[in-house]
C-alpha positions as CSV (number, residue, x, y, z in Angstrom):
1,M,-4.0,-30.6,9.3
2,I,-2.6,-29.9,5.9
3,E,-3.4,-26.2,6.1
4,A,-1.6,-26.0,9.5
5,H,1.4,-27.7,8.1
6,Q,1.5,-25.3,5.1
7,L,1.1,-22.3,7.4
8,E,4.0,-23.5,9.6
9,Q,6.2,-24.1,6.5
10,K,5.3,-20.6,5.2
11,E,6.4,-19.1,8.6
12,K,9.6,-21.0,8.5
13,D,10.3,-19.9,4.9
14,Y,9.6,-16.3,5.9
15,R,12.0,-16.5,8.8
16,T,14.7,-18.1,6.6
17,S,14.2,-15.4,4.0
18,Y,14.5,-12.7,6.7
19,F,17.9,-14.0,7.9
20,L,19.1,-14.8,4.3
21,S,18.4,-11.2,3.3
22,W,20.6,-9.9,6.1
23,V,23.4,-12.2,4.9
24,I,23.1,-11.4,1.3
25,N,22.9,-7.6,1.9
26,T,26.4,-7.7,3.3
27,Q,27.6,-8.7,-0.1
28,V,25.6,-6.6,-2.6
29,K,25.3,-2.9,-3.4
30,K,21.5,-2.8,-3.9
31,P,19.7,-4.1,-0.8
32,I,17.4,-7.2,-1.1
33,S,14.3,-7.3,0.9
34,T,12.8,-10.2,2.7
35,S,9.9,-10.2,0.3
36,D,12.2,-10.4,-2.7
37,I,13.3,-13.8,-1.5
38,F,10.0,-15.0,0.1
39,D,7.4,-14.0,-2.5
40,P,8.6,-16.2,-5.4
41,L,8.5,-19.3,-3.1
42,W,4.8,-18.9,-2.4
43,L,3.3,-17.8,-5.8
44,T,0.2,-19.6,-6.8
45,T,-0.1,-21.3,-10.2
46,E,-2.2,-18.4,-11.5
47,D,0.4,-15.9,-10.2
48,K,3.2,-17.8,-12.0
49,K,1.2,-17.9,-15.3
50,Q,0.4,-14.1,-15.0
51,K,4.0,-13.3,-14.3
52,A,5.2,-15.4,-17.2
53,L,2.7,-13.6,-19.5
54,E,3.9,-10.2,-18.4
55,E,7.5,-11.1,-18.9
56,R,6.8,-12.5,-22.4
57,Q,4.9,-9.3,-23.3
58,H,7.8,-7.2,-22.0
59,L,10.3,-9.1,-24.0
60,I,8.2,-8.9,-27.2
61,K,8.0,-5.1,-26.7
62,E,11.6,-4.7,-25.7
63,F,13.0,-6.6,-28.7
64,G,10.4,-5.5,-31.2
65,L,9.3,-9.0,-32.0
66,E,6.2,-9.9,-33.8
67,V,3.9,-12.5,-32.5
68,K,2.8,-15.1,-35.1
69,K,-0.6,-16.7,-34.7
């Protein structure tokens, strides 16, 4: 039952993301895709940790920071 509810919610979120992308794209120069809106809503905890680690590494490289251990 829980899985069915999550699947239904995921479908609703995708539908909302689709229509929201159409509304947003009337106001911006660079088009935003449905997945740009939808994907962050349904990231797993592992995906969030991996993305945070990648962003941290990018910032360290970009600003020339040293990591102290």
